[in-house]
LOZAVO-341781 format. One record per residue (C-alpha): residue number from 1; residue in one letter; chain; x, y negated, z negated. Coordinates in steps of 0.2 Angstrom, whole numbers. Layout:
residues N
+-----+------+------+-------+-------+-------+
| pos | code | unit |  east | north |    up |
+-----+------+------+-------+-------+-------+
| NUM |    a |    A |     X |     Y |     Z |
...
+-----+------+------+-------+-------+-------+
end
This chain:
residues 371
+-----+------+------+-------+-------+-------+
| pos | code | unit |  east | north |    up |
+-----+------+------+-------+-------+-------+
|   1 |    x |    A |     9 |  -121 |   151 |
|   2 |    x |    A |    11 |  -103 |   142 |
|   3 |    x |    A |    -1 |   -90 |   149 |
|   4 |    x |    A |    -2 |   -74 |   138 |
|   5 |    x |    A |   -10 |   -59 |   146 |
|   6 |    x |    A |   -23 |   -52 |   135 |
|   7 |    x |    A |   -26 |   -32 |   135 |
|   8 |    x |    A |   -42 |   -25 |   142 |
|   9 |    x |    A |   -46 |   -17 |   126 |
|  10 |    x |    A |   -44 |   -32 |   116 |
|  11 |    x |    A |   -57 |   -41 |   127 |
|  12 |    x |    A |   -69 |   -26 |   126 |
|  13 |    x |    A |   -66 |   -27 |   107 |
|  14 |    x |    A |   -70 |   -45 |   107 |
|  15 |    x |    A |   -87 |   -41 |   117 |
|  16 |    x |    A |   -92 |   -29 |   104 |
|  17 |    x |    A |   -89 |   -42 |    90 |
|  18 |    x |    A |   -99 |   -54 |    98 |
|  19 |    x |    A |  -113 |   -42 |   102 |
|  20 |    x |    A |  -113 |   -35 |    84 |
|  21 |    x |    A |  -115 |   -53 |    76 |
|  22 |    x |    A |  -128 |   -58 |    87 |
|  23 |    x |    A |  -144 |   -60 |    77 |
|  24 |    x |    A |  -156 |   -52 |    90 |
|  25 |    x |    A |  -145 |   -37 |    91 |
|  26 |    x |    A |  -144 |   -34 |    73 |
|  27 |    x |    A |  -162 |   -36 |    71 |
|  28 |    x |    A |  -166 |   -23 |    84 |
|  29 |    x |    A |  -154 |   -11 |    76 |
|  30 |    x |    A |  -162 |   -13 |    58 |
|  31 |    x |    A |  -179 |   -11 |    66 |
|  32 |    x |    A |  -174 |     5 |    75 |
|  33 |    x |    A |  -167 |    12 |    60 |
|  34 |    x |    A |  -183 |     7 |    49 |
|  35 |    x |    A |  -193 |    16 |    61 |
|  36 |    x |    A |  -182 |    31 |    63 |
|  37 |    x |    A |  -180 |    34 |    45 |
|  38 |    x |    A |  -199 |    31 |    41 |
|  39 |    x |    A |  -203 |    44 |    55 |
|  40 |    x |    A |  -191 |    57 |    46 |
|  41 |    x |    A |  -198 |    53 |    28 |
|  42 |    x |    A |  -216 |    54 |    34 |
|  43 |    x |    A |  -212 |    71 |    43 |
|  44 |    x |    A |  -204 |    77 |    27 |
|  45 |    x |    A |  -218 |    71 |    16 |
|  46 |    x |    A |  -232 |    80 |    27 |
|  47 |    x |    A |  -222 |    96 |    29 |
|  48 |    x |    A |  -211 |   101 |    14 |
|  49 |    x |    A |  -214 |    87 |     3 |
|  50 |    x |    A |  -202 |    75 |    -6 |
|  51 |    x |    A |  -187 |    85 |   -12 |
|  52 |    x |    A |  -174 |    71 |   -17 |
|  53 |    x |    A |  -175 |    54 |   -25 |
|  54 |    x |    A |  -174 |    38 |   -16 |
|  55 |    x |    A |  -155 |    36 |   -21 |
|  56 |    x |    A |  -151 |    52 |   -12 |
|  57 |    x |    A |  -160 |    46 |     4 |
|  58 |    x |    A |  -151 |    29 |     4 |
|  59 |    x |    A |  -134 |    37 |     1 |
|  60 |    x |    A |  -137 |    51 |    14 |
|  61 |    x |    A |  -145 |    39 |    27 |
|  62 |    x |    A |  -130 |    27 |    24 |
|  63 |    x |    A |  -117 |    42 |    27 |
|  64 |    x |    A |  -127 |    47 |    44 |
|  65 |    x |    A |  -129 |    30 |    51 |
|  66 |    x |    A |  -111 |    26 |    47 |
|  67 |    x |    A |  -107 |    42 |    57 |
|  68 |    x |    A |  -117 |    35 |    71 |
|  69 |    x |    A |  -108 |    19 |    73 |
|  70 |    x |    A |   -90 |    26 |    69 |
|  71 |    x |    A |   -93 |    38 |    83 |
|  72 |    x |    A |   -99 |    26 |    95 |
|  73 |    x |    A |   -87 |    11 |    91 |
|  74 |    x |    A |   -71 |    20 |    85 |
|  75 |    x |    A |   -70 |    38 |    92 |
|  76 |    x |    A |   -78 |    35 |   110 |
|  77 |    x |    A |   -71 |    17 |   112 |
|  78 |    x |    A |   -53 |    23 |   108 |
|  79 |    x |    A |   -54 |    39 |   118 |
|  80 |    x |    A |   -61 |    31 |   134 |
|  81 |    x |    A |   -53 |    14 |   134 |
|  82 |    x |    A |   -37 |    17 |   126 |
|  83 |    x |    A |   -31 |    35 |   132 |
|  84 |    x |    A |   -27 |    43 |   149 |
|  85 |    x |    A |   -38 |    60 |   145 |
|  86 |    x |    A |   -54 |    54 |   138 |
|  87 |    x |    A |   -63 |    68 |   137 |
|  88 |    x |    A |   -51 |    79 |   129 |
|  89 |    x |    A |   -46 |    67 |   116 |
|  90 |    x |    A |   -64 |    63 |   112 |
|  91 |    x |    A |   -68 |    81 |   110 |
|  92 |    x |    A |   -53 |    83 |    98 |
|  93 |    x |    A |   -58 |    68 |    89 |
|  94 |    x |    A |   -76 |    72 |    87 |
|  95 |    x |    A |   -72 |    89 |    80 |
|  96 |    x |    A |   -61 |    81 |    66 |
|  97 |    x |    A |   -74 |    68 |    63 |
|  98 |    x |    A |   -87 |    83 |    60 |
|  99 |    x |    A |   -74 |    91 |    48 |
| 100 |    x |    A |   -72 |    74 |    39 |
| 101 |    x |    A |   -91 |    72 |    39 |
| 102 |    x |    A |   -94 |    89 |    31 |
| 103 |    x |    A |   -80 |    85 |    18 |
| 104 |    x |    A |   -89 |    69 |    12 |
| 105 |    x |    A |  -106 |    77 |    12 |
| 106 |    x |    A |   -99 |    92 |     2 |
| 107 |    x |    A |   -92 |    79 |   -10 |
| 108 |    x |    A |  -108 |    69 |   -12 |
| 109 |    x |    A |  -118 |    85 |   -14 |
| 110 |    x |    A |  -107 |    89 |   -29 |
| 111 |    x |    A |  -108 |    72 |   -37 |
| 112 |    x |    A |  -126 |    67 |   -35 |
| 113 |    x |    A |  -134 |    84 |   -35 |
| 114 |    x |    A |  -147 |    88 |   -50 |
| 115 |    x |    A |  -144 |   107 |   -50 |
| 116 |    x |    A |  -130 |   114 |   -61 |
| 117 |    x |    A |  -113 |   114 |   -53 |
| 118 |    x |    A |  -111 |   133 |   -52 |
| 119 |    x |    A |  -126 |   135 |   -43 |
| 120 |    x |    A |  -122 |   120 |   -31 |
| 121 |    x |    A |  -104 |   128 |   -28 |
| 122 |    x |    A |  -112 |   144 |   -23 |
| 123 |    x |    A |  -124 |   135 |   -12 |
| 124 |    x |    A |  -111 |   126 |    -2 |
| 125 |    x |    A |  -103 |   142 |     4 |
| 126 |    x |    A |  -119 |   149 |    11 |
| 127 |    x |    A |  -120 |   150 |    30 |
| 128 |    x |    A |  -137 |   141 |    29 |
| 129 |    x |    A |  -129 |   126 |    20 |
| 130 |    x |    A |  -115 |   124 |    32 |
| 131 |    x |    A |  -125 |   126 |    48 |
| 132 |    x |    A |  -138 |   114 |    41 |
| 133 |    x |    A |  -126 |   101 |    39 |
| 134 |    x |    A |  -117 |   104 |    56 |
| 135 |    x |    A |  -133 |   102 |    65 |
| 136 |    x |    A |  -136 |    86 |    55 |
| 137 |    x |    A |  -120 |    79 |    60 |
| 138 |    x |    A |  -121 |    85 |    78 |
| 139 |    x |    A |  -138 |    76 |    79 |
| 140 |    x |    A |  -132 |    59 |    74 |
| 141 |    x |    A |  -116 |    62 |    84 |
| 142 |    x |    A |  -128 |    65 |   100 |
| 143 |    x |    A |  -139 |    50 |    96 |
| 144 |    x |    A |  -122 |    40 |    95 |
| 145 |    x |    A |  -116 |    47 |   112 |
| 146 |    x |    A |  -133 |    43 |   120 |
| 147 |    x |    A |  -132 |    25 |   113 |
| 148 |    x |    A |  -114 |    23 |   118 |
| 149 |    x |    A |  -118 |    29 |   136 |
| 150 |    x |    A |  -132 |    18 |   138 |
| 151 |    x |    A |  -122 |     3 |   133 |
| 152 |    x |    A |  -107 |     9 |   145 |
| 153 |    x |    A |  -120 |    10 |   159 |
| 154 |    x |    A |  -126 |    -7 |   155 |
| 155 |    x |    A |  -108 |   -14 |   154 |
| 156 |    x |    A |  -104 |    -5 |   171 |
| 157 |    x |    A |  -119 |   -13 |   179 |
| 158 |    x |    A |  -115 |   -30 |   173 |
| 159 |    x |    A |   -96 |   -28 |   179 |
| 160 |    x |    A |  -103 |   -22 |   196 |
| 161 |    x |    A |  -115 |   -36 |   196 |
| 162 |    x |    A |  -100 |   -48 |   193 |
| 163 |    x |    A |   -90 |   -40 |   207 |
| 164 |    x |    A |  -105 |   -41 |   219 |
| 165 |    x |    A |  -107 |   -58 |   214 |
| 166 |    x |    A |   -89 |   -63 |   218 |
| 167 |    x |    A |   -90 |   -54 |   234 |
| 168 |    x |    A |  -106 |   -63 |   239 |
| 169 |    x |    A |   -97 |   -79 |   234 |
| 170 |    x |    A |   -82 |   -74 |   245 |
| 171 |    x |    A |   -94 |   -69 |   260 |
| 172 |    x |    A |  -103 |   -86 |   258 |
| 173 |    x |    A |   -87 |   -96 |   259 |
| 174 |    x |    A |   -82 |   -85 |   273 |
| 175 |    x |    A |   -98 |   -89 |   282 |
| 176 |    x |    A |   -97 |  -107 |   276 |
| 177 |    x |    A |   -80 |  -108 |   285 |
| 178 |    x |    A |   -86 |   -99 |   300 |
| 179 |    x |    A |  -101 |  -111 |   302 |
| 180 |    x |    A |   -90 |  -126 |   300 |
| 181 |    x |    A |   -78 |  -118 |   313 |
| 182 |    x |    A |   -94 |  -115 |   325 |
| 183 |    x |    A |  -100 |  -132 |   322 |
| 184 |    x |    A |   -83 |  -140 |   326 |
| 185 |    x |    A |   -82 |  -128 |   342 |
| 186 |    x |    A |   -99 |  -132 |   347 |
| 187 |    x |    A |   -97 |  -151 |   345 |
| 188 |    x |    A |   -80 |  -148 |   355 |
| 189 |    x |    A |   -89 |  -140 |   369 |
| 190 |    x |    A |  -104 |  -151 |   369 |
| 191 |    x |    A |   -91 |  -164 |   373 |
| 192 |    x |    A |   -85 |  -156 |   388 |
| 193 |    x |    A |  -100 |  -161 |   398 |
| 194 |    x |    A |  -101 |  -144 |   406 |
| 195 |    x |    A |   -83 |  -141 |   412 |
| 196 |    x |    A |   -89 |  -131 |   428 |
| 197 |    x |    A |  -101 |  -146 |   434 |
| 198 |    x |    A |   -87 |  -158 |   429 |
| 199 |    x |    A |   -73 |  -150 |   440 |
| 200 |    x |    A |   -86 |  -146 |   454 |
| 201 |    x |    A |   -90 |  -165 |   453 |
| 202 |    x |    A |   -72 |  -170 |   453 |
| 203 |    x |    A |   -69 |  -159 |   468 |
| 204 |    x |    A |   -83 |  -167 |   477 |
| 205 |    x |    A |   -77 |  -184 |   473 |
| 206 |    x |    A |   -60 |  -181 |   479 |
| 207 |    x |    A |   -66 |  -174 |   495 |
| 208 |    x |    A |   -76 |  -189 |   498 |
| 209 |    x |    A |   -64 |  -203 |   493 |
| 210 |    x |    A |   -48 |  -194 |   500 |
| 211 |    x |    A |   -53 |  -200 |   518 |
| 212 |    x |    A |   -54 |  -217 |   512 |
| 213 |    x |    A |   -40 |  -219 |   500 |
| 214 |    x |    A |   -25 |  -207 |   498 |
| 215 |    x |    A |   -22 |  -216 |   480 |
| 216 |    x |    A |   -39 |  -213 |   475 |
| 217 |    x |    A |   -39 |  -194 |   479 |
| 218 |    x |    A |   -22 |  -192 |   471 |
| 219 |    x |    A |   -29 |  -200 |   456 |
| 220 |    x |    A |   -44 |  -189 |   455 |
| 221 |    x |    A |   -33 |  -173 |   457 |
| 222 |    x |    A |   -22 |  -178 |   443 |
| 223 |    x |    A |   -37 |  -181 |   432 |
| 224 |    x |    A |   -45 |  -164 |   437 |
| 225 |    x |    A |   -28 |  -156 |   432 |
| 226 |    x |    A |   -26 |  -165 |   416 |
| 227 |    x |    A |   -44 |  -161 |   410 |
| 228 |    x |    A |   -42 |  -143 |   414 |
| 229 |    x |    A |   -27 |  -142 |   405 |
| 230 |    x |    A |   -34 |  -151 |   390 |
| 231 |    x |    A |   -49 |  -138 |   390 |
| 232 |    x |    A |   -38 |  -122 |   392 |
| 233 |    x |    A |   -25 |  -127 |   380 |
| 234 |    x |    A |   -35 |  -135 |   366 |
| 235 |    x |    A |   -31 |  -121 |   353 |
| 236 |    x |    A |   -19 |  -123 |   339 |
| 237 |    x |    A |   -17 |  -103 |   337 |
| 238 |    x |    A |    -7 |  -103 |   353 |
| 239 |    x |    A |     8 |  -113 |   362 |
| 240 |    x |    A |    12 |  -119 |   379 |
| 241 |    x |    A |    29 |  -121 |   388 |
| 242 |    x |    A |    35 |  -138 |   384 |
| 243 |    x |    A |    38 |  -142 |   403 |
| 244 |    x |    A |    19 |  -139 |   406 |
| 245 |    x |    A |    15 |  -152 |   392 |
| 246 |    x |    A |    27 |  -163 |   401 |
| 247 |    x |    A |    20 |  -161 |   417 |
| 248 |    x |    A |     2 |  -165 |   411 |
| 249 |    x |    A |    10 |  -180 |   401 |
| 250 |    x |    A |    17 |  -186 |   418 |
| 251 |    x |    A |     0 |  -184 |   425 |
| 252 |    x |    A |    -7 |  -196 |   411 |
| 253 |    x |    A |     7 |  -208 |   415 |
| 254 |    x |    A |     4 |  -209 |   433 |
| 255 |    x |    A |   -14 |  -211 |   431 |
| 256 |    x |    A |   -11 |  -226 |   420 |
| 257 |    x |    A |     2 |  -232 |   432 |
| 258 |    x |    A |   -11 |  -230 |   447 |
| 259 |    x |    A |   -24 |  -240 |   436 |
| 260 |    x |    A |   -13 |  -255 |   431 |
| 261 |    x |    A |    -3 |  -255 |   447 |
| 262 |    x |    A |    11 |  -269 |   445 |
| 263 |    x |    A |     6 |  -274 |   428 |
| 264 |    x |    A |    12 |  -257 |   421 |
| 265 |    x |    A |    29 |  -255 |   414 |
| 266 |    x |    A |    35 |  -238 |   405 |
| 267 |    x |    A |    50 |  -230 |   406 |
| 268 |    x |    A |    51 |  -211 |   402 |
| 269 |    x |    A |    67 |  -202 |   398 |
| 270 |    x |    A |    71 |  -183 |   396 |
| 271 |    x |    A |    86 |  -176 |   389 |
| 272 |    x |    A |    92 |  -158 |   386 |
| 273 |    x |    A |    85 |  -141 |   392 |
| 274 |    x |    A |    65 |  -141 |   390 |
| 275 |    x |    A |    62 |  -125 |   400 |
| 276 |    x |    A |    64 |  -112 |   385 |
| 277 |    x |    A |    54 |  -122 |   371 |
| 278 |    x |    A |    36 |  -119 |   367 |
| 279 |    x |    A |    25 |  -132 |   358 |
| 280 |    x |    A |     7 |  -133 |   352 |
| 281 |    x |    A |    -3 |  -141 |   367 |
| 282 |    x |    A |    -9 |  -159 |   368 |
| 283 |    x |    A |     2 |  -166 |   354 |
| 284 |    x |    A |    13 |  -176 |   365 |
| 285 |    x |    A |     0 |  -181 |   377 |
| 286 |    x |    A |   -11 |  -188 |   362 |
| 287 |    x |    A |     4 |  -198 |   356 |
| 288 |    x |    A |     6 |  -205 |   374 |
| 289 |    x |    A |   -13 |  -208 |   375 |
| 290 |    x |    A |   -13 |  -217 |   359 |
| 291 |    x |    A |     1 |  -229 |   365 |
| 292 |    x |    A |    -8 |  -233 |   382 |
| 293 |    x |    A |   -24 |  -236 |   372 |
| 294 |    x |    A |   -17 |  -249 |   360 |
| 295 |    x |    A |     0 |  -254 |   366 |
| 296 |    x |    A |     5 |  -269 |   377 |
| 297 |    x |    A |    12 |  -261 |   393 |
| 298 |    x |    A |    12 |  -276 |   404 |
| 299 |    x |    A |    27 |  -285 |   399 |
| 300 |    x |    A |    42 |  -283 |   411 |
| 301 |    x |    A |    54 |  -289 |   398 |
| 302 |    x |    A |    48 |  -277 |   384 |
| 303 |    x |    A |    44 |  -260 |   394 |
| 304 |    x |    A |    36 |  -246 |   383 |
| 305 |    x |    A |    48 |  -231 |   381 |
| 306 |    x |    A |    45 |  -212 |   380 |
| 307 |    x |    A |    60 |  -203 |   375 |
| 308 |    x |    A |    61 |  -184 |   374 |
| 309 |    x |    A |    77 |  -174 |   368 |
| 310 |    x |    A |    79 |  -156 |   366 |
| 311 |    x |    A |    95 |  -150 |   356 |
| 312 |    x |    A |    96 |  -132 |   352 |
| 313 |    x |    A |    80 |  -126 |   343 |
| 314 |    x |    A |    75 |  -144 |   338 |
| 315 |    x |    A |    64 |  -157 |   348 |
| 316 |    x |    A |    64 |  -176 |   346 |
| 317 |    x |    A |    50 |  -186 |   354 |
| 318 |    x |    A |    47 |  -205 |   352 |
| 319 |    x |    A |    35 |  -218 |   359 |
| 320 |    x |    A |    39 |  -237 |   357 |
| 321 |    x |    A |    28 |  -251 |   363 |
| 322 |    x |    A |    23 |  -268 |   359 |
| 323 |    x |    A |     7 |  -270 |   351 |
| 324 |    x |    A |    -8 |  -278 |   360 |
| 325 |    x |    A |   -15 |  -293 |   353 |
| 326 |    x |    A |   -33 |  -287 |   358 |
| 327 |    x |    A |   -39 |  -270 |   362 |
| 328 |    x |    A |   -54 |  -263 |   369 |
| 329 |    x |    A |   -54 |  -248 |   359 |
| 330 |    x |    A |   -57 |  -248 |   339 |
| 331 |    x |    A |   -41 |  -245 |   328 |
| 332 |    x |    A |   -47 |  -232 |   316 |
| 333 |    x |    A |   -31 |  -222 |   315 |
| 334 |    x |    A |   -40 |  -204 |   317 |
| 335 |    x |    A |   -29 |  -200 |   332 |
| 336 |    x |    A |   -12 |  -200 |   322 |
| 337 |    x |    A |   -21 |  -191 |   307 |
| 338 |    x |    A |   -28 |  -178 |   318 |
| 339 |    x |    A |   -11 |  -175 |   326 |
| 340 |    x |    A |    -3 |  -174 |   308 |
| 341 |    x |    A |   -16 |  -160 |   302 |
| 342 |    x |    A |   -12 |  -150 |   318 |
| 343 |    x |    A |     6 |  -152 |   315 |
| 344 |    x |    A |     4 |  -147 |   296 |
| 345 |    x |    A |    -7 |  -131 |   300 |
| 346 |    x |    A |     5 |  -124 |   313 |
| 347 |    x |    A |    23 |  -130 |   309 |
| 348 |    x |    A |    21 |  -133 |   289 |
| 349 |    x |    A |    38 |  -139 |   284 |
| 350 |    x |    A |    46 |  -139 |   300 |
| 351 |    x |    A |    41 |  -156 |   307 |
| 352 |    x |    A |    43 |  -174 |   303 |
| 353 |    x |    A |    31 |  -188 |   309 |
| 354 |    x |    A |    38 |  -205 |   306 |
| 355 |    x |    A |    27 |  -221 |   311 |
| 356 |    x |    A |    34 |  -238 |   310 |
| 357 |    x |    A |    23 |  -253 |   312 |
| 358 |    x |    A |    33 |  -269 |   311 |
| 359 |    x |    A |    27 |  -286 |   318 |
| 360 |    x |    A |    23 |  -284 |   336 |
| 361 |    x |    A |    31 |  -267 |   338 |
| 362 |    x |    A |    25 |  -250 |   336 |
| 363 |    x |    A |    35 |  -234 |   335 |
| 364 |    x |    A |    31 |  -216 |   332 |
| 365 |    x |    A |    45 |  -202 |   331 |
| 366 |    x |    A |    41 |  -184 |   330 |
| 367 |    x |    A |    53 |  -171 |   326 |
| 368 |    x |    A |    51 |  -152 |   327 |
| 369 |    x |    A |    64 |  -140 |   320 |
| 370 |    x |    A |    66 |  -121 |   321 |
| 371 |    x |    A |    57 |  -119 |   338 |
+-----+------+------+-------+-------+-------+
end
């Protein structure tokens, strides 16, 4: 598609054309000039009387009205919208315009005057004649400048109104995003069930059950550690050491092992140097948690597998498990979708997430590059 940049002054000219052809605007202009001319003619009639024919008035008012619009839409528009020194250029052009007006006025007086030409020629060179026509021209130029200034102010206000409207829309969009963020954050915080109360309760449970069962006490400790990590690290704007993520992942695995006992079969392999790598938190944990919710980890012949491998600045993480025939949890797929959104927001094009769902086997492979 071809885009052509239109100069600003062309857009302004188009706006003026639209305005001039507007019927309401034309009607108001015609009404103004009828009232203006009627006022001046009435003033002449009651002061000095009629001293010219109707044809004279039509010709001279046409000249003066033409001067009014020429000054507004040609001289001032050109000087202020197409030059770098509008005041200097407009002053020079108005002076030339004034000379042109006097020349046309002088020519018309020669052509349509009823007096003998010799007498008219003498009249044209008098100071009174020249000053009268200069002041008449300045009068209409002044009206034109006032009219143009009024239109410019209206246009300026409209432009400012549009800018303010766009700014308000931007602010509204920002506030809407902030409100959405706050809603999500509030919902997240509400789901924490008061963390301080929760951890205090877990400490109480740990103190109570430790005397009866060391295994139960260890489970409470691991759960408390895992939940604290989830609360503190749940922010996509920061990263954590991969070793810390792995430590909490191992907590999750051990909790499940304690829960299922001898019917829990899972192999966790780690390769490469993990200490220097940072990742966004809870991604690996969520993948493993998803595997434990929906996978069959009770078959000794087909144990579930977690493989974590670091090579240079690349990281590969894979979970593989048999699918459970029945599950206590709904299969909505939201966990993997949320993970992919977080990965895209932070890593952009530096990740791949591959999900393979074939027959009774489910595999998820995550690759991170340029870490």
